[in-house]
C-alpha positions in Angstrom: -9.2 78.7 -256.4 -9.7 76.4 -259.3 -12.3 76.1 -262.0 -13.4 72.5 -262.5 -15.5 72.5 -265.7 -18.2 74.2 -267.8 -21.7 73.0 -268.7 -24.8 74.6 -270.4 -25.8 76.0 -267.0 -22.5 77.8 -266.2 -19.4 76.5 -264.5 -18.1 74.9 -261.3 -15.2 76.0 -259.1 -13.5 75.1 -255.8 -11.7 77.2 -253.3 -10.0 76.5 -250.0 -10.0 78.6 -246.8 -8.5 77.3 -243.6 -8.2 73.8 -245.0 -12.0 73.7 -245.9 -12.7 73.0 -249.5 -15.9 74.5 -251.0 -17.5 73.7 -254.3 -19.6 76.4 -256.1 -21.8 76.5 -259.2 -22.1 79.7 -261.2 -24.5 80.6 -264.0 -23.4 81.9 -267.4 -23.6 85.5 -266.0 -21.1 84.4 -263.3 -23.7 84.6 -260.5 -23.5 81.9 -257.9 -26.2 79.2 -258.0 -25.2 77.3 -254.9 -22.2 76.4 -252.7 -21.4 73.2 -250.7 -18.6 72.3 -248.3 -16.6 69.2 -249.3 -15.8 66.7 -246.7 -14.0 63.7 -248.2 -14.4 60.4 -246.5 -13.4 56.8 -247.0 -16.1 54.1 -247.6 -15.9 53.2 -243.9 -16.5 56.8 -242.7 -12.9 57.8 -241.9 -11.4 61.2 -243.1 -9.7 61.2 -246.4 -7.3 63.6 -248.1 -9.0 65.7 -250.8 -7.3 65.4 -254.2 -9.6 67.2 -256.7 -13.1 67.5 -258.2 -13.2 66.2 -261.8 -15.9 66.7 -264.4 -16.3 63.8 -266.7 -18.9 64.0 -269.5 -20.8 66.5 -267.4 -20.8 64.5 -264.2 -18.9 65.7 -261.0 -16.8 63.4 -258.9 -14.9 64.2 -255.7 -11.6 62.3 -255.7 -9.7 61.6 -252.4 -7.3 59.2 -250.9 -6.2 57.7 -247.6 -3.0 56.0 -246.5 -3.2 53.6 -243.6 -0.8 50.9 -242.7 0.9 49.7 -245.8 -1.8 50.7 -248.3 -3.0 53.8 -250.1 -6.6 53.8 -251.3 -8.2 56.2 -253.7 -12.0 57.0 -253.4 -14.6 58.6 -255.6 -18.0 60.2 -254.6 -20.4 61.6 -257.2 -21.8 65.1 -256.6 -25.1 66.1 -258.3 -25.5 69.3 -260.2 -27.4 70.8 -257.2 -24.5 70.1 -254.9 -25.8 67.0 -253.1 -23.5 64.0 -252.4 -24.4 60.6 -253.7 -24.6 58.1 -250.8 -22.0 55.7 -252.2 -18.3 56.2 -251.8 -16.4 54.0 -254.2 -12.9 52.5 -253.7 -11.4 52.9 -257.2 -7.7 52.2 -256.8 -5.2 51.1 -254.3 -1.5 50.3 -254.0 1.2 49.6 -251.4 2.1 52.6 -249.2 2.8 55.8 -251.0 1.3 59.3 -250.9 2.0 60.5 -254.5 -1.2 60.2 -256.4 -1.6 61.4 -260.0 -4.8 61.7 -262.0 -5.4 62.6 -265.6 -8.3 62.5 -268.1 -8.5 62.2 -271.9 -9.2 65.5 -273.8 -12.7 64.3 -274.6 -13.4 63.1 -271.0 -14.0 59.6 -272.3 -11.3 58.0 -270.1 -9.8 58.7 -266.7 -6.6 57.4 -265.2 -5.1 57.2 -261.6 -1.5 56.4 -260.8 -0.4 55.6 -257.2 3.4 55.9 -256.6 4.1 53.1 -254.1 7.3 52.3 -252.3 8.5 49.6 -254.8 5.9 49.8 -257.6 3.5 52.1 -259.5 -0.1 51.0 -259.9 -2.0 52.6 -262.8 -5.7 52.2 -263.4 -7.9 53.3 -266.3 -11.6 54.0 -266.1 -14.4 55.0 -268.3 -16.0 58.4 -267.9 -18.4 56.8 -265.4 -15.4 55.5 -263.4 -16.1 52.0 -264.4 -12.7 50.1 -264.3 -11.2 49.1 -267.6 -7.8 47.8 -266.4 -5.2 48.0 -263.7 -1.4 47.5 -264.3 1.5 47.4 -261.9 5.1 48.2 -262.9 8.3 48.1 -260.9 9.4 51.4 -259.2 12.4 52.9 -261.0 11.8 56.6 -260.1 9.2 59.0 -258.9 6.1 59.4 -261.0 6.0 63.0 -262.4 3.3 63.1 -265.1 0.3 61.1 -266.3 -1.3 61.5 -269.8 -4.4 59.9 -271.3 -5.2 59.9 -275.0 -8.8 59.8 -276.3 -8.7 56.1 -277.1 -7.4 55.3 -273.5 -3.7 54.8 -274.3 -2.0 56.0 -271.2 1.5 57.3 -270.5 3.4 57.6 -267.2 6.6 59.6 -267.0 9.0 58.8 -264.1 12.2 60.5 -263.0 15.1 58.2 -261.9 16.9 59.0 -258.6 19.6 61.6 -258.7 22.3 59.0 -258.5 21.2 57.3 -261.7 23.4 57.7 -264.8 22.5 60.3 -267.4 21.5 57.6 -269.8 18.6 56.5 -267.6 17.4 59.9 -266.3 13.7 59.3 -267.1 11.5 56.4 -268.0 8.4 56.6 -270.1 5.7 53.9 -269.9 3.0 53.3 -272.4 -0.1 51.3 -271.4 -2.3 49.6 -274.0 -5.8 51.2 -274.1 -7.6 47.8 -274.0 -5.4 45.6 -271.8 -3.2 47.9 -269.8 -0.1 46.0 -271.0 2.9 48.2 -270.5 6.0 49.0 -272.6 9.0 50.9 -271.3 11.2 53.5 -272.9 14.4 54.8 -271.3 15.2 58.5 -271.9 18.7 59.7 -271.5 22.0 60.5 -273.3 25.7 59.9 -272.9 26.6 63.7 -273.1 23.5 65.3 -271.6 21.3 64.6 -268.5 17.6 65.4 -268.8 16.8 67.2 -265.6 13.3 68.6 -266.1 10.6 67.2 -268.4 7.0 67.6 -269.5 4.7 65.5 -271.7 2.4 66.8 -274.4 0.0 65.2 -276.9 1.1 66.6 -280.2 -1.4 64.8 -282.3 -3.7 61.7 -282.1 -0.8 59.2 -282.3 2.2 61.3 -281.3 3.3 62.1 -277.7 6.2 64.4 -277.0 8.5 64.4 -274.0 10.6 67.5 -273.8 12.5 69.6 -271.3 15.9 70.9 -270.1 19.3 69.1 -270.0 22.5 69.7 -268.1 26.0 68.1 -268.8 26.0 64.4 -268.3 28.6 64.6 -265.6 26.6 67.1 -263.5 25.1 66.0 -260.2 21.3 66.1 -260.4 20.9 66.6 -256.6 23.1 69.8 -256.9 20.4 71.5 -259.0 22.7 72.0 -262.0 22.2 74.9 -264.5 20.4 73.7 -267.7 22.4 74.2 -270.9 19.9 73.0 -273.5 16.7 71.2 -274.5 15.7 67.7 -275.5 12.7 66.4 -277.4 11.4 62.8 -277.9 8.6 62.2 -280.3 6.8 58.9 -279.7 4.3 57.3 -282.0 2.0 55.0 -280.0 1.9 52.6 -282.9 5.7 52.2 -282.9 6.6 53.0 -279.3 10.3 51.9 -279.4 11.0 53.7 -282.7 11.2 57.1 -281.0 12.7 60.2 -282.5 15.2 62.0 -280.1 16.9 65.4 -280.5 19.1 67.3 -278.1 20.0 71.0 -278.7 22.0 73.6 -276.7 20.6 76.9 -275.6 21.3 79.8 -278.0 24.7 81.2 -276.9 23.8 84.7 -278.2 20.5 84.7 -276.2 22.2 83.4 -273.0 25.0 85.9 -273.3 22.6 88.9 -273.7 20.2 87.6 -271.1 22.9 87.3 -268.4 24.5 90.6 -269.3 21.2 92.5 -269.2 19.8 90.7 -266.1 22.9 90.1 -263.9 22.5 88.2 -260.6 23.0 90.3 -257.5 24.9 87.4 -255.8 26.7 86.3 -259.0 25.0 82.9 -258.8 23.9 80.9 -261.8 20.5 82.4 -262.5 19.3 79.5 -264.6 19.7 77.0 -261.8 16.3 78.4 -260.7 14.7 77.9 -264.1 11.6 75.8 -263.5 10.0 74.1 -266.4 6.3 75.0 -266.5 4.6 74.1 -269.8 5.1 72.4 -273.1 2.5 73.7 -275.5 2.0 72.2 -279.0 1.9 74.5 -282.0 -0.1 74.1 -285.2 3.0 73.3 -287.2 3.9 70.2 -285.0 6.5 72.0 -282.9 6.3 73.0 -279.2 6.7 76.1 -277.1 8.8 75.3 -274.0 8.1 77.7 -271.2 10.1 78.1 -268.0 10.0 80.6 -265.1 12.9 81.7 -262.9 11.7 81.1 -259.4 13.5 81.5 -256.1 12.6 81.4 -252.4 14.1 83.9 -249.9 14.0 83.7 -246.1 13.6 87.1 -244.6 14.0 86.8 -240.9 11.8 83.7 -240.8 9.3 84.9 -243.4 9.5 83.1 -246.7 9.2 85.4 -249.8 8.6 83.7 -253.1 10.0 85.3 -256.3 8.5 84.6 -259.7 10.7 86.3 -262.2 11.6 86.0 -265.9 9.8 83.7 -268.3 12.0 81.9 -270.9 10.3 80.9 -274.1 11.9 78.4 -276.5 10.2 77.5 -279.7 11.2 74.0 -280.8 10.6 72.8 -284.3 9.1 69.4 -285.1 12.7 68.0 -285.5 13.7 69.3 -282.0 15.9 72.2 -283.3 15.4 75.6 -281.8 13.5 78.1 -283.9 14.1 81.0 -281.5 14.6 81.8 -277.8 13.3 84.9 -276.1 12.3 86.1 -272.6 9.6 88.0 -270.9 11.4 89.9 -268.1 9.5 90.5 -264.9 9.9 90.7 -261.2 7.2 89.4 -258.9 7.4 88.6 -255.2 5.2 87.9 -252.3 4.3 85.5 -249.5 2.7 82.2 -250.0 -0.7 83.8 -249.4 -0.2 85.8 -252.6 0.8 82.9 -254.9 -2.1 83.3 -257.3 -1.2 86.8 -258.3 2.3 85.8 -259.2 3.3 83.7 -262.2 1.4 83.9 -265.5 -1.1 82.4 -268.0 0.0 81.1 -271.4 -1.9 79.7 -274.4 -1.4 79.3 -278.1 -4.1 81.2 -280.0 -4.0 80.3 -283.7 -0.3 80.6 -284.3 0.6 83.2 -281.6 1.7 82.5 -278.0 -0.2 84.7 -275.6 1.2 85.4 -272.1 -0.6 87.3 -269.4 0.9 88.4 -266.1 0.6 91.2 -263.5 3.3 93.9 -263.6 4.7 94.5 -260.1 7.4 96.9 -261.3 5.8 99.6 -263.4 2.6 101.6 -263.6 1.2 101.8 -267.1 -0.6 105.0 -267.3 -3.6 105.8 -269.5 -1.4 107.7 -272.0 0.8 104.6 -272.2 3.6 106.3 -270.4 5.5 104.0 -267.9 6.5 105.1 -264.4 8.3 103.1 -261.7 6.0 101.7 -259.2 6.4 100.1 -255.8 6.1 96.2 -255.9 3.9 96.6 -252.7 1.5 99.0 -254.4 -2.2 98.0 -254.5 -2.4 98.5 -258.3 -0.8 95.8 -260.5 -1.5 96.2 -264.1 -2.2 93.1 -266.3 0.2 92.9 -269.2 -0.4 90.8 -272.4 2.6 89.7 -274.3 2.1 88.2 -277.8 5.0 86.1 -279.1 4.6 85.7 -282.8 5.8 82.7 -285.0 9.0 84.5 -285.9 9.9 85.3 -282.3 8.9 89.0 -282.4 7.0 90.2 -279.4 4.3 92.8 -278.8 3.5 94.1 -275.3 0.1 95.5 -274.4 -0.6 96.9 -270.9 -4.3 96.3 -270.1 -4.6 99.4 -267.9 -8.2 100.1 -269.1 -9.6 96.9 -267.7 -11.3 96.6 -264.4 -8.2 94.8 -262.9 -5.9 97.3 -264.5 -7.5 100.4 -263.0 -9.0 99.4 -259.6 -6.7 99.4 -256.6 -6.6 96.2 -254.7 -8.6 94.2 -257.4 -6.1 91.7 -258.8 -6.4 89.4 -261.8 -5.3 85.8 -261.1 -3.7 84.9 -264.5 -2.4 81.5 -263.5 -5.9 80.3 -262.5 -7.5 80.8 -265.9 -9.6 77.9 -267.3 -9.8 77.0 -271.0 -13.4 77.0 -272.3 -12.1 76.7 -275.9 -9.2 77.8 -278.0 -10.3 81.4 -278.0 -12.1 81.8 -274.6 -11.1 81.5 -271.0 -12.6 82.0 -267.6 -10.5 84.2 -265.3 -10.6 85.1 -261.6 -10.2 88.5 -260.1 -10.0 89.1 -256.4 -10.4 92.2 -254.2 -9.8 92.7 -250.4 -13.0 90.9 -249.4 -14.5 89.5 -252.6 -13.8 87.7 -255.8 -15.3 87.8 -259.3 -15.2 85.6 -262.4 -14.9 87.0 -265.9 -14.3 86.0 -269.5 -11.2 86.6 -271.5 -11.6 86.2 -275.3 -9.1 86.6 -278.2 
């Protein structure tokens, strides 16, 4: 389930059951106005693969794509606010064969970009909020496209990861596309001593874009999933693209020593090999929170069980040095059908990082006493962790909320949608129903 956008009449959301995607409109009281089944098509009536529904300046568009022969084509179809399809299906982008399609919109919805990862090139197109083409640019393929970012003026960035066999000095490529012409500039990201292995982009300010993530030793083999040993940060000013600032920093030895001592691995493997980079969240002081989650997949007699465990939080200063490192220790597991009750929600509210997740291990009772609880229990209490600017943490079990006291009614933290910096729409689901609610700070 995914919330698409908010307007004066409520909000829109999609959900998928048995491969059927459905779009719904809810009023401000979270009561459903209407629902419509989505059936993406090409402009010649063939089936297309659903990608997403986007809201741009209040208008809804269904985006899909189709790969036939040696070409991938991306289509848009407008949907009215009463759930009706517009008759026209527009071809908005195409590239040579490739099934990796990325989309991104500017924070103010004024611009929208599509990138198609082809076999030997990337094709990037920028549109207005009405999906009127502004430019299309093609660059040579040097790695898989991982992230696309659009700034309010239309300046567009594409982050690509080089193949595993590439040297550490060329681990990633960042491309900047001019807002008016689409002319591209290339920046190589890498180091002689460290290999960037996981990366995220974030818009730090109007002109500054950051690329940050984890590094391993430069002699490590990327395809062997090496354990990260530190972080990196590039700060790029769009007005001086090549004059980037770069910083590399090792993980805190004290934190890693304590973390591994207190949370030993059952099989003595390197726990942090499974540290997945989730989010890079800018902070008011110009720094970043780097959030990663320890995730593993286990095969139990043919049934795959997914584990979403500890969250590692690293606060990076503006210059790339580490202000502090801490962890939120949790154990969550389940099948793929339970994916939305695992993981977590995170946002910076004023100067404090808020993290919300479901506790699978303990029952937080009304008198704040904690008792061991079965991970299979039908009651999983939401827990709010506040990470303060100095690294101190406060933990608040939300056992008095509806989802903290009702058996079988689970909050879906990772599905939360940002209304503004202090308000979010969240989803709760029971055995045969679901509900939307508001979370405010």
